[in-house]
C-alpha positions as CSV (number, residue, x, y, z in Angstrom):
1,M,-28.0,4.7,-2.4
2,D,-25.3,5.6,0.1
3,R,-23.5,9.0,-0.1
4,R,-20.1,7.6,0.2
5,K,-20.8,4.9,-2.4
6,T,-22.0,7.7,-4.7
7,L,-18.9,9.8,-4.2
8,K,-16.6,6.8,-4.5
9,T,-18.3,5.8,-7.8
10,I,-17.7,9.3,-9.2
11,L,-14.1,9.4,-8.0
12,G,-13.3,5.8,-8.6
13,G,-11.2,6.5,-11.7
14,A,-9.3,9.2,-9.9
15,V,-8.7,7.0,-6.9
16,G,-7.3,4.3,-9.1
17,T,-5.0,6.7,-10.9
18,A,-3.8,8.0,-7.6
19,F,-2.8,4.6,-6.4
20,I,-1.1,3.8,-9.6
21,G,0.8,7.1,-9.5
22,G,1.6,6.5,-5.8
23,S,3.0,3.1,-6.6
24,V,5.3,4.4,-9.3
25,A,6.5,7.2,-7.0
26,C,7.3,4.8,-4.2
27,E,9.1,2.5,-6.6
28,R,11.3,5.3,-7.7
29,T,12.2,6.5,-4.2
30,G,12.5,3.0,-2.8
31,D,9.7,3.7,-0.3
32,P,7.6,0.5,-0.1
33,V,3.8,0.7,-0.6
34,P,1.9,-0.7,2.3
35,A,0.5,-4.1,1.4
36,S,-3.0,-3.0,2.5
37,A,-2.9,-0.1,0.0
38,T,-3.3,-2.5,-2.9
39,E,-5.6,-5.1,-1.4
40,A,-9.2,-4.6,-2.3
41,E,-11.6,-4.8,0.5
42,N,-14.1,-7.7,0.3
43,E,-16.8,-6.1,2.4
44,G,-18.5,-2.7,2.3
45,Y,-17.9,-0.4,-0.7
46,G,-16.7,-2.0,-3.8
47,L,-14.3,0.8,-4.8
48,R,-12.8,1.1,-1.3
49,T,-9.5,-0.6,-0.6
50,A,-8.4,-2.0,2.7
51,Y,-6.1,1.0,3.2
52,E,-9.1,3.3,2.8
53,A,-11.1,1.3,5.3
54,E,-8.2,1.5,7.8
55,R,-7.9,5.2,7.3
56,E,-11.7,5.7,7.8
57,A,-11.6,3.8,11.0
58,Q,-8.8,5.9,12.3
59,L,-10.5,9.2,11.4
60,R,-13.7,8.1,13.0
61,S,-11.8,7.3,16.2
62,E,-10.6,10.9,16.4
63,R,-12.6,14.1,17.3
64,F,-12.2,17.6,15.8
65,F,-15.2,19.8,16.5
66,S,-16.6,20.4,20.0
67,D,-20.2,19.5,20.8
68,Y,-21.0,23.2,20.7
69,E,-19.3,23.7,17.4
70,L,-21.3,20.9,15.9
71,E,-24.6,22.3,17.4
72,T,-23.8,25.6,15.7
73,L,-23.1,23.9,12.4
74,V,-26.5,22.2,12.6
75,V,-28.3,25.5,13.3
76,L,-26.6,27.1,10.4
77,G,-27.0,24.1,8.1
78,N,-30.7,23.9,8.8
79,I,-31.0,27.6,7.7
80,I,-29.3,26.8,4.4
81,I,-31.3,23.6,3.8
82,P,-34.2,22.9,6.2
83,N,-33.6,19.7,8.1
84,V,-30.2,19.1,6.5
85,E,-29.1,17.4,9.7
86,E,-31.4,14.5,8.8
87,S,-28.9,13.7,6.0
88,G,-26.0,13.6,8.5
89,F,-24.7,17.2,8.1
90,S,-22.7,17.5,11.3
91,E,-21.2,14.0,10.9
92,F,-20.3,14.9,7.3
93,C,-18.5,18.1,8.4
94,E,-16.7,16.3,11.2
95,F,-15.4,13.6,8.9
96,M,-14.4,16.0,6.1
97,A,-12.6,18.3,8.5
98,K,-10.4,15.4,9.6
99,D,-10.1,13.8,6.1
100,Q,-9.1,17.0,4.3
101,P,-8.1,19.4,7.1
102,G,-6.3,21.8,4.7
103,V,-9.6,22.3,2.8
104,H,-12.2,22.3,5.6
105,A,-10.9,22.4,9.1
106,T,-9.7,26.0,9.4
107,R,-12.5,27.4,7.2
108,L,-15.2,25.9,9.2
109,R,-13.7,26.4,12.7
110,G,-12.6,29.9,12.0
111,G,-15.9,30.7,10.4
112,L,-17.8,29.4,13.4
113,A,-15.6,31.6,15.7
114,W,-16.5,34.6,13.4
115,L,-20.2,33.7,13.5
116,N,-20.3,33.7,17.3
117,A,-18.2,36.9,17.5
118,E,-20.6,38.6,15.1
119,S,-23.6,37.4,17.1
120,S,-22.0,38.7,20.4
121,R,-21.2,42.0,18.9
122,N,-24.7,42.7,17.6
123,Y,-26.8,41.0,20.2
124,E,-25.6,41.7,23.7
125,G,-23.0,39.0,24.0
126,K,-25.1,36.1,22.8
127,S,-23.8,33.3,20.7
128,F,-25.3,32.3,17.4
129,N,-27.2,29.4,19.0
130,E,-28.8,31.7,21.6
131,L,-30.2,34.1,19.0
132,T,-33.8,34.2,17.9
133,D,-34.6,32.9,14.4
134,D,-35.0,36.5,13.1
135,Q,-31.6,37.5,14.5
136,R,-29.9,34.5,13.0
137,I,-31.5,35.3,9.6
138,A,-30.3,38.9,9.8
139,I,-26.7,37.7,10.2
140,V,-27.0,35.1,7.5
141,D,-28.6,37.6,5.1
142,S,-25.6,39.9,5.6
143,I,-23.2,37.3,4.3
144,A,-25.3,35.1,2.0
145,Y,-26.1,37.9,-0.5
146,P,-23.0,40.0,-0.9
147,D,-22.7,42.7,-3.5
148,P,-20.7,41.1,-6.3
149,E,-19.3,44.5,-7.4
150,A,-18.0,45.4,-4.0
151,N,-14.2,45.7,-3.7
152,V,-14.3,44.3,-0.1
153,Q,-16.6,41.6,1.0
154,P,-17.8,41.1,4.6
155,P,-15.5,38.7,6.5
156,G,-18.1,36.1,6.8
157,V,-18.9,35.7,3.1
158,Q,-16.2,33.1,2.4
159,F,-17.2,31.1,5.4
160,F,-20.9,31.1,4.5
161,N,-20.1,30.1,0.9
162,H,-18.1,27.1,2.2
163,A,-20.8,26.2,4.7
164,R,-23.4,26.3,1.9
165,F,-21.2,24.1,-0.3
166,M,-20.9,21.6,2.5
167,A,-24.7,21.6,3.1
168,M,-25.5,21.2,-0.5
169,T,-22.9,18.4,-1.0
170,C,-24.1,16.6,2.1
171,Y,-27.8,16.8,1.2
172,Y,-27.7,16.1,-2.5
173,T,-25.5,13.0,-2.1
174,S,-27.9,11.6,0.5
175,R,-30.8,9.3,-0.3
176,Q,-33.4,12.1,0.3
177,G,-31.5,14.6,-1.8
178,I,-31.1,12.3,-4.7
179,K,-34.8,11.6,-4.5
180,D,-35.6,15.3,-4.5
181,L,-33.5,15.8,-7.6
182,G,-35.6,13.2,-9.3
183,Y,-32.4,11.3,-10.4
184,V,-33.2,7.7,-11.3
185,G,-30.0,6.7,-13.1
186,N,-30.1,4.5,-16.1
187,Q,-33.6,3.2,-16.8
188,P,-34.9,1.1,-19.6
189,N,-37.3,3.0,-21.9
190,V,-39.6,2.3,-24.8
191,W,-38.4,3.3,-28.2
192,D,-40.3,2.7,-31.4
193,G,-37.5,3.8,-33.7
194,P,-37.4,7.0,-35.8
195,P,-40.8,8.5,-36.6
196,Q,-42.3,7.5,-39.9
197,E,-42.1,11.1,-41.2
198,V,-38.3,11.1,-40.5
199,L,-37.9,7.8,-42.4
200,D,-40.0,9.2,-45.3
201,K,-37.9,12.4,-45.4
202,Y,-34.7,10.4,-46.0
203,D,-36.4,7.8,-48.2
204,L,-35.7,5.0,-45.7
205,A,-37.7,2.1,-44.5
206,Y,-37.4,-0.8,-42.2
207,D,-37.0,-4.3,-43.7
208,P,-40.4,-5.8,-43.0
209,Q,-38.9,-9.0,-41.7
210,W,-37.2,-7.2,-38.8
211,L,-40.1,-5.0,-37.7
212,P,-41.8,-7.6,-35.6
213,L,-38.5,-8.6,-34.0
214,Y,-37.1,-5.3,-33.0
215,V,-39.8,-2.6,-33.1
216,D,-42.8,-4.5,-31.6
217,Q,-42.7,-3.2,-28.0
218,E,-45.0,-6.0,-26.8
219,K,-42.0,-8.3,-27.3
220,R,-39.5,-5.9,-25.7
221,N,-38.8,-8.3,-22.8
222,E,-38.3,-11.3,-25.0
223,Q,-34.8,-12.4,-25.8
224,V,-33.9,-13.0,-29.5
225,Q,-33.0,-16.5,-30.2
226,W,-30.4,-17.7,-32.8
227,D,-30.1,-21.0,-34.5
228,E,-26.9,-23.0,-34.8
229,N,-26.0,-21.1,-37.9
230,G,-26.3,-17.7,-36.3
231,N,-29.6,-16.9,-37.9
232,V,-32.3,-15.1,-35.9
233,I,-35.2,-17.5,-35.2
234,R,-38.4,-15.6,-36.0
235,G,-41.5,-16.6,-34.1
């Protein structure tokens, strides 16, 4: 399962509503809707339109974070969830910072600047990437577990909360994360109907003629057949 397909499936209804609303707004203002915005893409993700595909290609052609910023995100992300980079954490942060800059760009870039400044202040001018594991954990502990009753939180708390949100979102929408959750989606099961004691309690019983057709689990993969008059053909 692909992360973007998972998120698109969840947000599919909202996306459709957004396009409908956008079309109405453009009609009222006389601003035409790009033809590509209403043309479904034939390849790739089923819920992605051609307009979305064009936008994604544009965003991927741009660059927001520097290499060093991405390296720092990976170091921090792997502290939050070990080996989160294997699920594409740095790529995920890069894309989201460009796709939703008002939500992610300043928070992440400003937070990284704070993280390196804090590292330099406490450890002889070293950046976060240059610290030992114990030194990094000391900084992370100071912002990961703030006192909920404190009137003023350390300045890095909001950044860490956002970084943790990004890491969790990235990992648990990846193939490995979904596997770790044990999520299997809709799966067929075996059901023998209400237990006999429940039927007895309410003075109910199955019609004997239907029992072998619908409750016999040995026949659960067999399709029921009807005759020309719409009657079930019993074997």
